[in-house]
N, C-alpha and C positions, 0 to 999 in steps of 0.2 A: 218556385226563387230563383235566380236568378246568381243566386251570391251564399247563397248558401251550403256552405261547405259539406252537410250533411244528403242533400240533393243532389249535389255535383255523386258523389259515392252513391247513391242507386242509383241513378242518372247513365253508369258507369263512365264519370267523367275523369271522376278520381280512384282510385284501387284501393281493396279494403278485403280483410283476408276475414271473408262469411262463413261464416256456422251456421246462419240457418234466414231463412229470408222464404218465403210467399208475399204472396196481395198483401198483404194488410202491413208489414214487417220488416226488419233489413238486424241482423243481427253477427254483430263485425267485429272484433279484436280493436281493443283502447290501445291507440301509437303510446302510449303510458304505459300499460299495463304496472298498473298499480302494485297486483300480483298477477301470479301467471293463470291467463285465461282472464281475464280482468274483462269482458263485453260491453257492448254498446246493444241497446235494442232500440231502434228507433221505427216510428213509425214511415210510413211511406210518402201518406197523407202531409202536407209541409204544415205544423199546428206547432207555436211557438214554443209554448206552456204546458204546465197540467188546464189550468184554465178554463182553454181553449176548448176541449173534452168536449161531448157528450157522456150520459150513459152508453146507446150504442154503439160509441167512439174508444169509450175507455173499454167497454167486454171484449172488445176486438181486442186491442189493445195490450189490457193486462190479461186474456187469458192465458196467449205464447208466451207467457216469462216463467212461467214454473216449468216447459218443459223443455227450455231454453238454460235454466234452472241449471234443472236435474240433467242434461248431456254433460255440463261444464265440471258438475262435482263427480260426474264418470270420470271421468275423464282423467280425473288426476285423485287417486287414492287418500293422497295421503291432506287434502281439503275436508276441513272438520265443520265450518260452515259459509255463511254466502253475508255477504252487505247487499241490499238492494236502494241504489238510494237515483232519487231523483232531486234534481233542483234546478229550484223556480225563480228565476231574476235575477239580475250582477249584485245582490246582496249575496244569493244565498247558491254564489259560488259558479253560476249557470254558465260558461265563456263560447256557444256554441245554444243558438237560440233558433233553433228547429228539436221539442222534445225530444228525450233521452231517457234510460236508462239506465245505468249504473250497475251490471252483476259482477260482485267483485269478491271472488273463491278465499278465504280466508285459511288459511293455513296455522298459523301460531300468534300467538298476543307480539311477537316477536318476523313479523312478516312487511313489518314497510307502511301498514292502513292503519291510521287511526280514527275514532271519531270522538270528540269532545261533546258530552250535555250538562251542562254545567248546575250545580243541583241549588233553586232560589226555592225551596222548600219554607225555608225559616221567614220568606217574603212573604206570603199568603194565607188568609187565614179560612174560615166554613162561606165568608160571604165574599170576598176579592173571587172567586174560586167562581161562585154562584152566580156572582157580575158577569163573571167573564164567559161562562157556558151561556148563559141566557141572551145572550149581548151575540153569541154565533148561535145561539137554537132563532135568533129570530131575522137570523140571514140565511136562512137552507132556504134555496127554490126548493118546487116540490116539479 
């Protein structure tokens, strides 16, 4: 794509702080650095979101994430954990429409990064859970 910032980074048109690269992915520091070491892993093939992956492509991209995550963890002994985040669609906070994974090292619960999962347990019963699960199962493709 000619207007995709990540494609431009892959092509060397925009500089990046690369931490890993091979024929399938490029991993580089996120310019925002939510926490020190915040890294983006992007496929070199332009794919807008997770919905466009097939099983083979997913296995190629995802297989590299643990290796990169381990390298990030090893770079700083203060890292206590890591969030791995993939946003799909504007409503899900995707701002660059070239699929990417955020590897965000966690140092403490005061490191400036947070996620919030609302608890709506009180709004569900077995029938509602079963209904949703069944509806999703019906849509799974082989």
